[in-house]
N, C-alpha and C positions, 0 to 999 in steps of 0.2 A: 525091867525099866529100860534096859538097853534096846529091847525090841520096840518098846513104846517110843523111845526117843528117836530111833531110826525111822519108825513109821511117821513120826511127826516131821522129821526132816524131809522125808520124801513127799509128805503132804505139802510142806512149805515150798519145796522146789516145784511141784506141779502147780501150786497156786501162783508162784512167781512166773512160770511160763504161760499160765493162762490169763492172768489179769493182775494189774498193779494193786487193785483193791484187796484182793486176797492176800497179797504179800504184806500189805499194811496190817491186816487182821492177824496173820501169823506172827508178825513182829510184836503185836500187842499181847498175844497169848504167851509168847516166849518171855517177854518182859514181866508178865504177871507172876512167874515163879522164880525169883532170884535166889531163894534159900536152898533149893535142891542142888544147885550146881556146885557150890563149895563142899557140901556134905559128901556128895558122891565122888568128888575129886580126891577126898582123903582116903576113902575105903578102896577105891579102884583108880589108880593113877591113869592107867591106860584108857579106861572108859572116860575119865574126866578129860584127858587130852583129846580124845576123839570128839568130845562135845565142844570143847573150846575151839578146836580147829575149824569148826563149821563157819563159813563166811556169810551166814545168812544175814546177821544184823548189819555187818559192814556194807554189803552190796545194797541192801535196802536203803541205808542212809545216803550212800553215794548217789543212787538213782534219784532219791528225793532231792538232794542238793542239785543234781543236774537238771531236774525238772524245774526247780525254782530259778536256776540260772537262765534256762531257755525262755521262761516266761519273762524274766527281767530284760533279756536282750531283745526279745520280740517287742517289748514295750518301747525300747529305744530305737528300733530299726527305721521307722518312717522319718524321724528327724535326721538320722545319719544319711539316709538316702536323699533327703531334700538338700542337705548341705553339700553332699557330693555332687548332686545334679546342678546346684547353683554354681559350684566351683567349676564343674566341667563346662557348663554353658558360658560362664564368664571367660574361661580360657578359649573356647572355640569362637565366641562371638565378639570378644573384645581384645584379648591379649594377642591371639594369633594374627588376626587381620591388622591390628595396630603394628605389630612387629614387621609383618610383610610390607605394609604401607610405608613405615618409617625406613625400612631397608631400601624401598624403591626411591623415596624422596631424597634420602641422604646419600645413597651410593650409586643408583642407576640412572635417575632422571637427568636428561640433558639440559644444559643451560640455555635459556631462551632470552634473547635481547629484544627490547621494546623501544620503538621510535614513535614519538607522539607528534600530532599535528593539531593546530588550533586555528579555526577560521570561522567566518560568518558570511551568510548570504545576505547581501544588501542591495538596495535599489538606488537609482540615480537621484531620487528625491531625498535620499538620506535616511529613509525609514529602514528598519531592520525587521527581522522575523518576530521579535517580541516587542514591537513598538507600541502596541496598544495595551491599555491597562487591563481590559477584560481578558485578553489572551494571556497576560502574565499571571492573572489570578486563577483562571480555569485550566490553563495549559492546553486549550483547544486552538485549532487553526482558525484564524480570523480572515474574513474576506478582505482582499486588497493588500495583505501583507505577504511576506515571503516565507511564512511558516510551512506552508505546504511544500514549497520548493526545498526547504531544509530537510523535511522528512523524506521526500523523494530522493534527495541526494544520499541520505544515510542508507536507505534501502538499496540504492544503486551500488554503493560501495561494498555492500555485503552480498551482492547478487552474482549471477552467472556471468554476465558480460565482463565484469571486472576480472573475474578468475580467468576467463578465456584470454583477455588482453594481457594479463600478467604472465600467463603460461607462454604466450606467443612472444612477448617482448623480452622478458628476463628469465624465463624458465623456472618458475617457482616449484613446479612439480619435481624436477630433478633435485632442487635444494631440499625440499621436505622429505625426500625419499633416500637421502644419503645413509650410508652404513653407520656413521657416527651418531645418528639420532637414536634415542632409546626406543624400545619396542612399542611403547604406548603411543608415541607421537610420530613414529616413522610412517610415512605415507606410501601406500601401494600405488605405483604409477599406472597400474591397469584398472584403477577404480573408475566407475562411471562418473559422469560430470555432476550428477546430483550429490553423490557422496563427497566428491571433491569440493563442491560448494559448501557442504556441511562442515568439512574440515577447515575450509577457509574462514567460515564464520566463527570457528573456535580460536582462530589466530588473529582476528581483528575485533576491536571493541569500539563502538560508536556511542556517543552520548550527546544530548541536546539540552541546553539550559533555556527554559522559557523566559526567564527574567532578563538574562544578558544576551540571548539569541546567539550563543556561542556553540559551535559544534566541535567536539574533541574526538579525535580518532587515534587509536593506539594499534600499531601493527607489530606482531611478534615474528621473530625469525631466529635461526640457530647460529647466526653470526652478525656482528654489528654492521658490517658493510651491507649485507643483504637486507637487514631491517631498514636501513636508511634508504636503500635503493627502492625497496617496495613502497615505503612511505612517499617518496618523491613521485613515483608513478601513480600512486593512488591520488595524490593531490592534483596531478595534471589531468587525470581522468575526471575528477570532480569539477575542475574548472571547465573542461570541455562540456560536461553535462549542463552546468549552469549557463554557459553561453548558448547551448542548444535550446534550453528551456526559455531563455530570454528572447532568442530569435523567434521561437515558436509563438510565444506570447505576443511579441510585436506583430508577427504576421496575422495572428488571430484578431488582434485589436484593429488592424487596418484592412482586414479582409472584407468585412461588410461594407466599409466606406469605399473601397476600390470597386466592389461589385455595384454599388449605387452609381459610381461615376461611369462605369461601363454601360449600365442600363440607360442612364441619362444621355450619354454620348451616342449610343445606338439610336435612341429615340430622336435626337437632334439630327443625326445623319439621315434618318428616314424622312423626316420632314423636309430637310433641305433637298433631298432627292425628288420628292414630290413637287416642290416648288420649281426645281430645275426642269422636270418633265412638263410642268404646266407652262413655263416660259417657252420651252421648245415648241410645245403644241400651239401656243398663241403667238409665237414669234415676237415676243415682247419681253424686255428685261424687267420693266416695271409697269404692269398693266394699269396701275392707278395713275401714274403720270401720263401715260399714253391716252388713257380715257379722258383725263382732264384737258389735254391738248385737243383731242378730237371733239370734245364737247364745246370747247371754245371756238374751234373752226366751224362746227355745225351751227353754233349760235350766231357767228358772224355771217355765214352764208344765208341763214334764215333771215337775218336782219336785212341783208341786201335784197333777198327775195321779197321781203315785205315792202321795201322801198320801191322796188321795181313795180310790184303790183299796185302800189298806191299811185304811182305815176301813170300806170295804164288806166287805172280807174278814173283818174282825173282827165286823161286825154280822150277816153272812149266817149263818143257822143259829140265831141267838139270838133274832132278832125276825122278824116276818112281813115278806114282800116288799112287801106293800101298805102298810106303815107309812110315814108321812110322812118319816121320817129316811132310809129306804132310797131312796125316790123322789127325794128331794132330792140324795142322793149320786150316784144314777144320772144325774140331769139335770146335775149339776156335772161329772161325768166326760165326758158327751157334749160339753158346752161347751168343756172343756179340750182335748178331741181335735180339735174343729173349729178352735180357735185355733192349735193346733200345726200342723195341716195348712195353714192359711192362711199362717202364717209360713214354712213350708217352700216353699209355692208362691211366695211373694215372693222367696225366695232362689234357688230352682231355676228358676222361670218355668214350671213345669209344673202342670197341674191334676190333682192326685191325687184319685182317687175313693174310695180306701180308705186306711186307716192302715197304714203300713209297720211291720214289727216294730221295736220300740224297743230290742231287745237289741243290735243291730248298729249301733254309732256310725258306722262307716265308710260303711255303706250309707245311713245317714240324712243324711250330709253330702257325698255324692258330687257333687251338682250345685254346691254351694257351693265345693268344692275345685276344680272345673273353672273356675268364675268367678274365683276368686282366682288360680289358676295363669295364666290369660290376662292378668289385670290385672298381676300381678307381673312377667310377661315384658315387658310394655310399660313398666313402671316401670324395670326393669333396663336396657332399651334406651335409655330416656330418660336415665338416669344416665350411661351410657357416652357418649351423644351430647353430654351437657352437659360431661363431662370433656374430650372431644375438642374441643369448641368453646372451652372455656377454654384448653386448651393451644395451639390455633391462634391465639387472640387474643394469648397471651403470646409466641408465636413471631413474630407480626406486629409487635409492639412491639419485640422484639429486632432484627428485620430493619430496621425503620425507624431504630432507633438506629445500627445498623451502617452503613446507607446514608448517614445524616447524617455519620458520621465519614469515609466514603469520598467525600464531595462534593469536586469539583474547582473551582478558581478560577485566574484568571490574575494572577500577581504581576508587575507591571510596575515595573522599576527604571530603565529608560532610555526615557523617552517620546520620541516623535518631535519633532524640532526643525528649524527652518528653516536650511538650510546657507547659508554665506556665500561659499564658493568652490567652483568646479567641480573635482572631483578626477578626472573622466574626460573625454576619454581621456588616458592618460598618454603624451604625445606622444613625448618623447625615449626613454622606456623601451620603448614599443611599436616605435618605429623600430629601436632597437638589437636588440630581441628578434627582429624580422623579419629583419634582416640576419644575425644569428648563426644563426637557424634555416635560412635559405636557404643560408648557407655550409656548414652541417653537412650538409644534403641534397646539395648539390653535391659536397662532398668524399666523401660516402658513395657517390654515383653514380660518381665517378671511380675510387675504389678498387675497386668492383665491376667496372667496365669493364676496368681493367688486370688484375684477377684473371682475368677470363674470357679476355683476350688471352693471358696467360701460359699458361693451360691449353690453349689451342688451338694453341700452337706445338709 
């Protein structure tokens, strides 16, 4: 029996080393004979003791309990991992950044003082940027109002030109780069102008109200004196820009009218010069008046010539040709003919060698008609040029009056003042906002992760 028991124990040990199933079978076979063990223990104590000392049953039960525990803990492991992962992600994404941010806002961040300005761009006619109902409803720039000028002014105050002027006039770069400024807002004096403008845009805030046409500007600095000084210079720069825009608009409004006046004036000067050249060439101030006088003289001479010839016709045949009366009338006729020819030469400018027929009045005055036609053409052109010049002058005066009504100016109702308390940074508010923002981001990330996990199952 002892040999059999020993063989059975060896068999059980080999089965335990080979496979857990064989151990379970050996345990069942051992449990199937409970009566033999106490009987053999009475007859041979040493043999019974050797049989009881075998750890076969205890090791099998322990291994079975360990297997069940491993299965149980394996079933609980994913939940524990998820909980630990959630806690770790919450600590890394929410708690740690919130603590760092609160430390910065509460202990490290420098105090920033703000100085505010309030003004409005207005016109000489009393209209403001939001003066029309449609612009107040839509918020769009309306033609004829100062809305466009207001937006130009706001962009200008945040732009590069203002930064360069402030750096030159009051040295804002040295102020923003002081050692007492915290690391987040300390400015590097060697930054390029583009990054300097971006930094300035973070220190100035502009807003425009379409309904009330009010522009509000807030300037931040690290001392109350500097914030007031910067705000004062910003206001002066804005006033200069508005004046420049007003002058430019005024020049643009009267520019076309002035050009029309110059064109009309040039045209009138050219016509007058042509008339002057004409008078110099004709040696006459007013050819029309001279022509009238010459025509009257020629008409008088022709009348005398007709009278003389009538007397000659009456006397011819009644008295001798050699009589003194006939010779005197003949001589008087020749003198009248020469005078008429000379007057015609003065009018026409031609040297006539013989007397033209006096019956045709149009032929007799042909040269005079051409002279008067040229002169009257010049006179008509001069009249039109004079009228155009007068109209251009009237239009220029109207344009100037309209430009004066459209002139812009800066109406300041809230001048810059020295702040007494630093309102930035809002330490508690910023810390709370940072925590809530990080919490929202973390929650959204968790929801997305679980949603992806559920879809992958």
